[in-house]
SEROLUM-279735 format. One record per residue (C-alpha): residue in three letters; x negated, z negated, y. Coordinates in steps of 0.2 Angstrom, whole numbers, plus 5000, padded with zeros to 4 digits. Layout:
// SEROLUM-279735
AlaXZY
...
//
This chain:
// SEROLUM-279735
Met513149484938
Ser514249514953
Thr513549594969
Ser513949424979
Thr513049324966
Ile511449434967
Arg511549434986
Gly511649244985
Asn510149234974
Phe509149334986
Leu509749245002
Ser509449064995
Phe507748974996
Thr507748904979
Gly507048954962
Arg506449134962
Ala507149174979
Arg505849054986
Ile504449144978
Leu505149304985
His505249245003
Thr503649155003
Thr502749304995
Trp503449435007
Phe502949325021
Ala501149315015
Phe501149515014
Phe501849515032
Val500449405038
Thr499049515030
Phe499849665038
Leu500049575055
Val498149545055
Trp497649715047
Phe498549805062
Asn498249675076
His496949795084
Ala498049945085
Pro499149895100
Leu497649825109
Leu496449965108
Ala496650025126
Val496249845132
Ile494849825120
Gln494149995126
Glu494249945144
Thr493549775143
Met492149815131
Gly491749995138
Leu491950085122
Thr492050275121
Asp493450375114
Gln492350415099
Gln492050235096
Ile493950195096
Lys494250335083
Thr492850265072
Leu493750095073
Leu495350175067
Ile494450255052
Leu493450105047
Asn495049995047
Val495650095032
Ala494050145023
Leu493849995012
Thr495649975007
Ile495550104993
Pro494250014982
Ala494949844989
Arg496649874980
Ile495749914964
Ile494749754965
Thr496149644970
Gly497249714956
Met495849654944
Leu495749484952
Val497649444952
Asp497749494934
Val496349364929
Tyr496649224942
Gly498449234946
Pro499349284962
Arg499449104969
Asn497549084969
Thr497249264974
Tyr498449274989
Thr497849104995
Ile496049164995
Met496549335003
Leu497449235017
Leu495849135020
Leu494849285020
Thr496149365032
Ala495949225044
Ala494049225044
Leu493949415047
Ser495249405061
Phe494149265070
Phe492649375067
Phe493449525075
Ser494149415090
Met492349355094
Ala491449515092
Ser490349555107
Ser489749725103
Phe490349885096
Glu489349865080
Ala490149695077
Leu491949765080
Ala491549905068
Leu490949785055
Ala492449675057
Arg493649825056
Phe492749895040
Met492949725032
Leu494749695037
Gly495149855026
Phe495049725012
Val496549635019
Gly497649795016
Ala497549754998
Gly498549594999
Phe500149704995
Val499549724977
Ile499549534974
Gly501449514977
Ile501949654966
Arg501249544951
Met502049384958
Ile503749454960
Ser503649534943
Glu503349364935
Trp504949284942
Tyr506249424942
Pro507149494927
Ala507049684924
Lys508849714931
Gln508449644948
Leu506549684949
Gly506749844959
Leu507749764973
Ala506549614973
Glu505049724974
Gly505849834987
Leu506349684998
Tyr504549624996
Lys503749785002
Gly505049825015
Leu504949655024
Gly503149635022
Asn502849805030
Val503649735046
Gly502049645050
Ser501249795058
Ala502749825068
Val502849645074
Ala500949665079
Ala501349815089
Val502749735099
Ser502149555101
Leu500249565103
Pro500149665120
Thr501349535128
Leu500249395121
Ala498649465127
Leu499449485145
Trp500149305144
Phe498349235139
Gly497749345153
Gly495949405158
Asp494749515149
Asp494849395134
Gly496749405132
Trp496549525117
Arg495349405109
Tyr496549255110
Ala498049365104
Thr497049425088
Ala496349255085
Leu498149185085
Thr498549305070
Gly497049235061
Gly497649055064
Ile499349105057
Ala498449165041
Leu497449005040
Ile498948895041
Tyr499948995029
Ala498649005016
Gly498948815013
Val500848835014
Tyr500848975001
Phe499648874989
Phe500848724989
Leu502448814988
Val502248934974
Thr501748944955
Asp501249094946
Thr502649094933
Pro504348994931
Lys504148834921
Gly503848874903
Ser503349054905
Thr501649124900
Tyr500549214912
Phe499749354902
Lys497949404907
Pro496949564902
Asn495949544887
Lys494449614896
Ser493949634915
Gly492949774923
Gly494249914922
Leu495949954916
Glu496349944898
Val497050104890
Thr497650134873
Ser497150304867
Lys495550424869
Arg496550544879
Asp497150414891
Phe495350354893
Phe494750524900
Phe496350544910
Tyr495950374918
Leu494150434922
Ala494850594930
Met496150494941
Asn494650394948
Ile493850544955
Pro495050564970
Met494750384976
Tyr492850424978
Gly493350594986
Ala494450514999
Met493050395004
Ala491850535005
Val493150625017
Leu493150465028
Ala491250465029
Trp491350655033
Lys492550625047
Val491450485054
Ser489950605054
Leu491050735063
Leu491250615077
Gly489350615079
Leu489150425075
Met488250455058
Thr486750565055
Asp486750695041
Leu485450585031
Val486650435032
Ala488150535027
Asn487150615012
Ser486650445007
Ile488450385007
Tyr488950534996
Val487550494983
Leu488050304983
Leu489850354980
Leu489250464965
Val488250314958
Leu489750194960
Phe490850324951
Leu489650334937
Phe489450144936
Gln491350114936
Ser491450244922
Arg490250144912
Gln491149984915
Ile492850074910
Phe491950124894
Lys491349954890
Val493149884892
Asn493950024881
His492550064869
Glu493549994854
Ile494850134855
Phe493450254849
Glu493250144834
Lys494950104828
Pro496750154835
Val497750024845
Asp499249954836
Pro500750064841
Met501749904847
Leu500349874860
Arg500150044867
Tyr500750114884
Lys500550284891
Phe499350304905
Lys500350454911
Gln501650334918
Val500250264930
Ala499650434935
Ile501350504939
Leu501750344949
Ser500050354958
Ile500450534963
Ala502250494969
Tyr501550344980
Ala500150464987
Val501450584994
Thr502650444999
Phe501650305007
Gly500250425011
Ser501350545021
Glu502250395029
Leu500550325036
Ala500050505042
Val501750545050
Val501950375059
Ser500250415068
Met500750585074
Leu502650575077
Pro502550505095
Leu501350645101
Phe502550765091
Phe504050715101
Lys503050715118
Asp502450885116
Thr504050965108
Phe505350885120
Leu504250855135
Ile504750675137
Thr503750525143
Ala502450445131
Ala503450275131
Leu505050365126
Ala504150465113
Gly503450305106
Val505250235104
Phe505850395095
Gly504250405084
Ala504550215079
Ser506250265071
Phe505350335056
Ala504450175052
Val505950065056
Ile506950145042
Asp505650075030
Ile506449905031
Leu508049965024
Ser507450105013
Cys506250015002
Pro507549884996
Ser508850024994
Gly507650124983
Gly507349974972
Phe509249934971
Ile509550124967
Ser508250114953
Asp508949954946
Lys510750034946
Phe510550214941
Gly508850214931
Arg507050224935
Lys506650404931
Arg508250484938
Ser508150384954
Leu506350434958
Val506650614954
Val508250624966
Leu507450524980
Leu505850624980
Ser506850784980
Gly507850714995
Ala506250675004
Ala505550855001
Ile507150925008
Gly507050805023
Phe505250855027
Phe505651045026
Ala507151015038
Met505850915050
Ser504751075049
Gln506151175057
Ile506251055073
Thr505951155089
Ala506251115108
Glu507951205106
Trp508551065095
His509550915103
Ile508350775102
Ala509650655095
Phe509950775080
Ala508050785078
Val507950595077
Met509350595064
Val508450725053
Ile506850625054
Met507750455050
Ala508550535035
Gly506950605029
Ser506150435031
Phe507550345021
Phe507250455006
Leu505350445008
Gly505450255009
Ser506750234995
Ala505650344984
Ala504150224988
Gly505250074984
Cys505750154967
Val503950184962
Phe503549994963
Ala505149954954
Leu504350044939
Val502549984941
Pro502849804933
Leu503749884918
Ile502249974911
Arg501149834905
Arg501449654911
Arg499649584909
Leu498949744918
Thr500249744932
Gly498949694946
Gln497749834941
Ile499149964939
Ala499849914956
Gly498049924963
Met497750094957
Val499550154963
Gly499250074980
Ala497550154982
Tyr498350324979
Gly499450284994
Asn497950275005
Ile497150424997
Gly498750525001
Ala498550465019
Val496750525020
Val497250695013
Phe498750725024
Leu497850665040
Thr496450785036
Ile497650925034
Phe498550885050
Ser496850895060
Phe496851085055
Val498651145056
Thr500251135067
Pro501550995065
Ser502751125057
Val501451175044
Phe501050995042
Phe502850945038
Val503051095026
Thr501351045017
Ile502050865014
Ser503750945008
Val502851044995
Gly501750894990
Ile503350784987
Ala504250924978
Leu502750934966
Ala502750744964
Ala504650764960
Phe504250884946
Ala502950774939
Ala504150634939
Leu505250734927
Phe503850694914
Leu504050504916
Asp504750404901
Glu506250294906
Pro505750104901
Lys506850054887
Gly506949904875
Ala505449784878
Met503549784880
Ala502449684868
Glu501249554875
Ile500049454865
Leu500149264868
Pro498549154869
Asp498849094851
Gly498849274845
Thr500749294842
Val501749434851
Glu503049414863
Met504349544868
Ile504749564887
Glu506349654892
Val506049814903
His507849874905
//
């Protein structure tokens, strides 16, 4: 297929292109709402008389629920389909946005932001939807476009909502601005439901055989899967610890949360065993097996890419301000250059993956990102600021491209489990953010960048052990027959 034909397919609004564009906009809307508070925090603090500690708490709570939410959402989309799941997610997004906009106390604000963390899981739904509509040879670019364009929602919130709040005027301007984003989500829930279907006409939507946990196909993978769940609970424990450090949680409450997380881990482990107990009784047919190491390696790769992206975006403006002694406004513009590149880098990473192979592309792009972050660690006040921005943008391009490459591979592991696999990989992105932000609170920016560089280099090494998707994956049809799905 020629480049012009592919471009035409993606730019049209018919067939699979319509699914792509309606779905990335659904992702865009969820991110618009998820980050609708960030550019308005100063106004919210002033009008509601909040302390600096309370503002920091709102920022932490906004991401606290996203880790388990991506796991849960992945299970739901595999069972109920992306059309129904995204519609419900958008309705939930609208309701929580309205709840936040009407909050009259810090406690209500905190509860709303905590629950809005679930909205950050909307990303997972589209990964499954796009994989149902696009062939393997175009899947990387399609997933990259979905991710890159959807991420713009947070940037649009940062640019537009302060202006809207001023336009509405008064102490309640921020309330109307955030409620407006909820209204968009409410309307789009109906639009999305009526414009999409889960699969092309005549195609089968493969569902998991069991729910409650990810199906694995060997005893070794079962224990590997259990081990990969530990960092998720560890990250949530770190978030609770950070809130306790702010003095907004007693030791008793913090310890209760730690115990609760341990109980939840044990409960989840039991559910995973119930889903997979048959592998201890008889081996899985070789045709139906997949290697969990694929999921683990991609999870680690996304932890160091998306995780470091979230961490770096939050500290870059202050880094520019302190290093080059410029105004906060100008530092914000330079800092935003890192995030803007994501619009181009994610589709580029997907396209590179389609063109040059999944494994090789991921290794090369991760290696480039590791070199980029090491170069960033060398930035000092003696550098020309334009050169510093160029280095940061180059590092961001490799980082975003590697993240796009990760999700070019996710749907090619096991079709009926794509939502759950995407949920786990996506959750690791948030785990990476928690880890990197925690490290940043103890070290200098230079050491922080070196730490990220080392983490990405280790992920690049791990990616060497990926298996390149070849041939076709086997899926069982409802009537018991097996269908082969192309993966290359």
